[in-house]
C-alpha positions as CSV (number, residue, x, y, z in Angstrom):
1,M,-20.8,24.4,3.3
2,H,-18.8,26.6,1.0
3,A,-15.3,27.5,0.9
4,V,-13.4,30.3,-1.0
5,V,-10.0,29.2,-1.9
6,L,-7.3,31.8,-2.7
7,V,-5.2,30.5,-5.6
8,G,-4.5,33.7,-7.4
9,G,-0.8,34.4,-6.8
10,F,1.8,34.1,-9.5
11,G,4.1,31.7,-7.6
12,T,7.0,34.3,-8.1
13,R,9.2,32.5,-5.5
14,L,8.7,29.1,-7.0
15,R,9.6,30.1,-10.5
16,P,10.6,28.7,-12.9
17,L,8.6,25.8,-11.7
18,T,5.5,28.0,-12.0
19,Y,6.2,29.1,-15.5
20,S,4.6,25.7,-16.5
21,I,2.3,24.6,-13.4
22,P,0.3,27.0,-11.2
23,K,1.7,26.8,-7.6
24,P,-1.4,25.2,-5.9
25,L,-1.1,22.2,-8.6
26,L,2.5,21.6,-7.8
27,P,2.8,18.1,-5.9
28,V,3.6,17.6,-2.1
29,A,4.6,13.9,-1.8
30,H,3.0,13.2,-5.2
31,T,-0.3,15.0,-4.5
32,S,-1.1,18.5,-5.4
33,M,-1.2,21.1,-2.7
34,L,-4.9,22.0,-3.8
35,E,-6.1,18.2,-3.6
36,R,-4.4,18.1,0.1
37,L,-6.3,21.3,0.9
38,M,-9.4,20.0,-0.5
39,N,-9.5,16.6,1.4
40,S,-8.7,18.8,4.4
41,L,-12.0,20.9,3.7
42,A,-14.0,18.1,2.8
43,H,-13.3,16.5,6.5
44,G,-14.3,19.7,7.9
45,G,-17.7,19.6,6.1
46,V,-17.1,21.5,3.0
47,T,-18.9,20.3,0.0
48,H,-18.2,23.3,-2.4
49,A,-15.4,25.4,-3.2
50,V,-14.9,28.5,-5.2
51,L,-11.4,29.2,-6.4
52,A,-10.5,32.7,-6.6
53,L,-8.2,33.4,-9.6
54,G,-6.3,36.2,-10.9
55,F,-5.6,34.9,-14.1
56,K,-7.0,31.9,-16.5
57,P,-8.4,28.9,-14.8
58,E,-7.7,26.4,-17.7
59,P,-4.9,24.5,-15.8
60,F,-7.1,24.1,-12.8
61,M,-9.9,22.9,-15.2
62,S,-7.6,20.3,-16.9
63,A,-6.5,18.9,-13.6
64,F,-10.0,18.6,-12.4
65,P,-12.2,18.2,-15.7
66,N,-15.3,17.0,-14.1
67,D,-15.0,20.1,-11.7
68,M,-14.8,17.7,-8.6
69,C,-11.7,17.4,-6.3
70,G,-12.2,14.5,-4.2
71,S,-15.8,14.9,-2.8
72,V,-15.8,18.8,-3.2
73,Q,-17.3,20.4,-6.1
74,L,-15.3,23.1,-7.7
75,S,-16.6,26.4,-9.4
76,Y,-14.1,29.2,-10.5
77,A,-14.2,33.1,-9.8
78,V,-11.6,35.1,-12.3
79,E,-10.7,38.3,-11.5
80,D,-10.5,40.9,-14.2
81,S,-7.8,42.8,-12.3
82,P,-5.9,41.9,-9.0
83,L,-8.4,42.6,-6.1
84,D,-6.0,41.8,-3.1
85,T,-7.3,39.3,-0.2
86,A,-10.5,40.8,0.9
87,G,-11.8,41.9,-2.6
88,A,-10.7,38.3,-3.9
89,I,-13.0,36.9,-1.3
90,G,-15.8,39.3,-1.7
91,F,-15.7,38.7,-5.4
92,A,-15.7,34.9,-5.1
93,A,-18.2,34.6,-2.8
94,R,-20.8,36.4,-4.7
95,T,-19.7,34.7,-7.8
96,A,-20.7,31.3,-6.0
97,G,-23.8,32.7,-4.5
98,I,-22.7,32.1,-0.7
99,T,-25.4,33.2,1.6
100,D,-24.2,31.4,4.8
101,T,-21.2,30.6,6.9
102,F,-18.1,29.8,4.9
103,V,-14.4,29.1,5.1
104,V,-11.6,31.0,3.5
105,A,-8.1,29.0,2.8
106,N,-5.1,29.7,1.0
107,G,-4.1,27.4,-1.5
108,D,-0.4,27.3,-0.8
109,V,-0.9,26.4,3.0
110,L,-0.4,22.8,4.3
111,T,-1.9,22.1,7.6
112,D,-3.4,19.4,9.8
113,L,-6.0,22.0,11.4
114,D,-9.4,20.3,12.2
115,I,-11.7,22.7,10.1
116,A,-14.6,21.4,12.0
117,S,-13.4,22.6,15.2
118,L,-12.4,25.8,14.1
119,I,-16.1,26.2,12.7
120,S,-17.5,25.0,16.0
121,F,-15.6,27.5,18.0
122,H,-16.6,30.3,15.4
123,R,-20.2,29.3,16.2
124,S,-19.7,28.9,19.9
125,Q,-18.4,32.5,20.0
126,G,-21.2,34.2,18.1
127,A,-18.3,35.6,15.7
128,E,-18.5,37.3,12.5
129,G,-15.2,36.0,11.7
130,T,-12.9,33.6,13.2
131,I,-9.2,33.2,12.2
132,S,-6.8,30.1,13.0
133,L,-3.7,30.8,14.7
134,T,-0.2,28.8,14.9
135,P,2.7,29.4,17.1
136,V,5.9,30.8,15.5
137,D,9.3,30.8,16.5
138,D,10.2,34.3,15.5
139,P,7.2,36.7,15.5
140,S,9.1,39.5,13.8
141,Q,8.8,37.6,10.6
142,Y,4.8,37.3,10.7
143,G,1.7,39.2,11.4
144,I,1.0,38.4,14.9
145,V,-2.4,38.5,16.9
146,E,-3.4,39.2,20.2
147,T,-6.4,37.9,22.0
148,D,-8.1,37.9,25.2
149,A,-8.9,34.9,27.4
150,N,-12.0,34.0,25.4
151,G,-10.3,34.2,21.9
152,R,-11.6,37.7,20.9
153,V,-8.8,39.4,18.9
154,L,-7.6,42.7,20.4
155,R,-4.7,43.8,17.9
156,F,-2.8,43.0,15.0
157,L,1.1,43.5,14.8
158,E,2.8,43.2,11.5
159,K,6.4,41.9,12.0
160,P,6.5,43.1,15.7
161,Q,10.1,43.9,16.9
162,P,11.2,42.5,20.3
163,G,9.5,43.6,23.1
164,M,6.2,45.0,21.3
165,T,4.1,41.9,21.9
166,T,4.0,38.8,24.2
167,S,2.3,36.9,21.6
168,N,4.0,34.5,19.5
169,F,0.7,33.4,17.3
170,A,0.6,34.0,13.8
171,S,-2.6,33.8,11.4
172,A,-2.3,30.8,9.8
173,G,-4.4,31.6,6.7
174,T,-7.7,29.8,7.4
175,Y,-10.9,31.8,8.2
176,V,-14.3,31.3,8.9
177,F,-16.8,34.0,8.1
178,E,-20.6,34.4,8.5
179,A,-22.1,35.8,5.1
180,S,-22.7,39.4,7.0
181,A,-18.9,39.8,6.8
182,L,-19.1,40.3,2.8
183,A,-20.7,43.6,3.4
184,R,-17.1,44.6,4.5
185,M,-15.6,43.0,1.2
186,P,-17.8,44.3,-1.8
187,G,-15.6,42.4,-4.2
188,D,-15.6,45.3,-6.7
189,K,-12.3,47.0,-5.9
190,K,-8.7,46.2,-4.4
191,L,-9.0,45.7,-0.6
192,S,-6.8,44.1,1.9
193,I,-8.3,41.7,4.6
194,E,-5.3,42.1,6.9
195,R,-4.9,45.8,6.6
196,V,-8.5,47.1,6.3
197,V,-11.1,44.3,7.0
198,F,-9.8,42.5,10.2
199,P,-9.0,45.8,12.0
200,Q,-12.5,46.9,11.4
201,M,-13.9,43.7,12.9
202,V,-11.5,44.1,15.8
203,A,-13.1,47.7,16.1
204,D,-16.3,46.1,16.4
205,K,-15.4,43.3,18.6
206,A,-16.7,40.9,16.0
207,L,-13.5,39.0,15.4
208,F,-12.0,35.7,17.1
209,A,-9.3,33.6,16.8
210,L,-8.2,30.1,17.7
211,S,-4.8,29.1,18.3
212,T,-3.8,25.4,17.9
213,D,-0.2,23.6,17.6
214,D,-1.3,21.5,14.3
215,Y,1.4,21.1,11.6
216,W,1.3,24.2,9.4
217,I,3.6,25.5,6.7
218,D,3.5,28.1,4.1
219,A,4.7,25.9,1.1
220,G,5.1,28.8,-1.1
221,R,9.0,29.4,-0.9
222,P,11.6,26.8,-2.1
223,D,12.8,26.0,1.1
224,T,9.3,25.6,2.7
225,Y,8.0,23.6,-0.3
226,I,11.1,21.2,0.0
227,S,10.3,20.9,4.0
228,A,6.6,20.2,3.4
229,N,7.5,17.4,0.8
230,I,10.0,15.9,3.2
231,H,7.5,16.2,6.1
232,V,4.7,14.5,4.2
233,S,6.6,11.8,2.8
234,K,8.4,10.7,5.9
235,R,4.8,10.6,7.7
236,A,3.5,8.7,4.9
237,L,0.0,8.3,6.0
238,Q,-0.9,6.5,2.9
239,S,1.2,4.7,0.4
240,T,1.2,7.1,-2.1
241,D,3.0,9.7,0.1
242,R,6.2,7.5,0.2
243,P,9.4,9.5,-0.9
244,I,10.1,7.6,-4.1
245,H,6.8,7.3,-6.3
246,P,6.3,3.7,-7.7
247,T,6.9,4.8,-11.4
248,A,10.2,6.6,-10.6
249,T,13.3,4.9,-12.0
250,V,16.0,5.2,-9.5
251,G,19.3,3.3,-10.2
252,A,20.6,1.0,-7.8
253,S,23.9,2.8,-6.7
254,A,21.8,6.3,-6.5
255,T,21.7,7.9,-2.9
256,I,18.3,9.3,-1.8
257,V,18.6,11.5,1.3
258,N,15.5,13.4,2.7
259,S,14.2,13.9,-0.7
260,V,11.1,13.2,-3.0
261,I,11.3,11.5,-6.3
262,G,8.3,12.3,-8.5
263,Q,6.2,10.3,-10.8
264,N,8.2,9.0,-13.7
265,A,11.2,10.8,-12.7
266,V,14.4,9.3,-13.6
267,V,17.7,9.1,-11.4
268,L,20.5,7.4,-12.8
269,D,23.3,5.4,-11.1
270,G,25.8,7.2,-9.1
271,A,23.6,10.5,-8.3
272,R,23.0,11.8,-5.1
273,I,19.7,13.7,-4.2
274,E,20.0,15.5,-0.9
275,R,16.8,17.6,0.8
276,S,15.6,18.1,-2.6
277,V,12.5,17.6,-4.8
278,V,12.9,15.8,-8.1
279,L,9.4,16.7,-9.6
280,P,7.4,14.4,-12.2
281,G,9.0,13.6,-15.3
282,A,12.5,15.2,-14.4
283,H,16.0,13.5,-15.4
284,I,18.9,13.3,-13.2
285,G,22.2,11.9,-15.0
286,R,24.6,9.8,-13.7
287,G,26.7,10.9,-10.9
288,A,25.1,14.4,-10.5
289,V,24.7,15.5,-7.1
290,V,21.4,17.8,-6.3
291,T,21.3,19.3,-2.9
292,D,18.5,21.8,-1.4
293,S,17.1,22.1,-4.9
294,L,14.0,21.6,-7.0
295,V,14.3,19.9,-10.1
296,M,11.6,19.5,-13.1
297,G,14.0,19.5,-16.1
298,T,17.2,17.8,-16.9
299,V,20.5,17.7,-14.7
300,G,23.4,16.2,-16.8
301,A,25.6,13.7,-15.7
302,N,28.4,14.3,-13.1
303,S,26.9,18.1,-12.5
304,Q,26.5,19.9,-9.3
305,V,23.3,21.6,-8.4
306,T,22.7,23.4,-5.2
307,H,20.0,25.9,-3.9
308,S,18.7,26.0,-7.3
309,I,15.3,25.5,-9.2
310,I,15.3,23.9,-12.7
311,G,12.2,24.3,-14.6
312,S,10.2,22.1,-17.0
313,T,12.6,23.4,-19.9
314,G,15.6,23.7,-17.9
315,V,18.6,21.9,-18.7
316,V,21.9,21.8,-16.5
317,A,24.8,20.5,-19.0
318,E,26.9,17.7,-18.0
319,N,29.9,18.4,-15.6
320,A,28.4,21.7,-15.1
321,E,28.2,23.6,-11.6
322,C,24.8,25.5,-10.8
323,S,24.2,27.4,-7.5
324,N,21.6,29.8,-6.5
325,A,20.1,29.7,-9.8
326,Q,16.9,29.7,-11.8
327,V,16.9,27.8,-15.0
328,P,15.5,29.0,-17.2
329,A,15.7,32.5,-15.8
330,Q,12.7,33.8,-18.1
331,D,9.4,32.3,-18.8
332,P,10.0,30.5,-22.5
333,A,6.5,31.6,-23.2
334,Q,7.4,35.2,-23.0
335,V,10.7,35.2,-24.8
336,P,10.7,36.8,-28.2
337,R,11.1,34.6,-31.2
């Protein structure tokens, strides 16, 4: 079975980390988001995935030089100009020659969704398209879906205000489509699946939805990326998911609380890391305190870093305070020399 995986975003909310690494290749508990997604798709029967990209595929090709991610074969569809969600799906599916039922997934979503069950439900309903739903605490922050008793989608509401709907189920970003749905997504122009294609399918009574209470998180924001790392590392279904990577160096008097320390990272004595992710190769100096932050670069001794993102070239000086900051603030590759 084929899958289209949407990885074309610029990762704006995770800058400056994404100046050097595309968002789907960032690690969650030492394994990239994309690898975790591919493992989930493989368990659902997917054998080939086409990555829908809005820019150069080279970082992905370098990460998977044999065009394999686990047991899933990879190919690439690179857009000349941004095509939005439905445009990207249509373009990628045609590039990959998809002519049968296929899955669509978002590259920055982590979920325990049983893909095989979603496909089975899709087929049992004779649907043209089926979307996964997840319950949310605050419907006003999401696109909410209303269904009938059989799962047929009746209505979409974008960030509804209190009293507008009794549903608290949001689209979870995993879909199943029949090849016939591609007629609605020509792939040659910008087109939104949420605003155009799904409403068309609802009008034709061809769209269904399956709600589950599986773990689900959009890991594309700093806070949710940290939460995803902590969740996976605490669950640690495999030894490589544990909070501190075996190759990391952590001082005996350092304190690590609800955090993940990546491959070859260094955390020296007296440092305190709390609700943070210290990414591969990062360096945390003696006595430094890092809280609610992401660090890929260097944090100097006795400095304080809070609610900040330190990129691969970022340096926080010794004895400095860094709060609500992005370091560096600009992509070094774009700075005039």
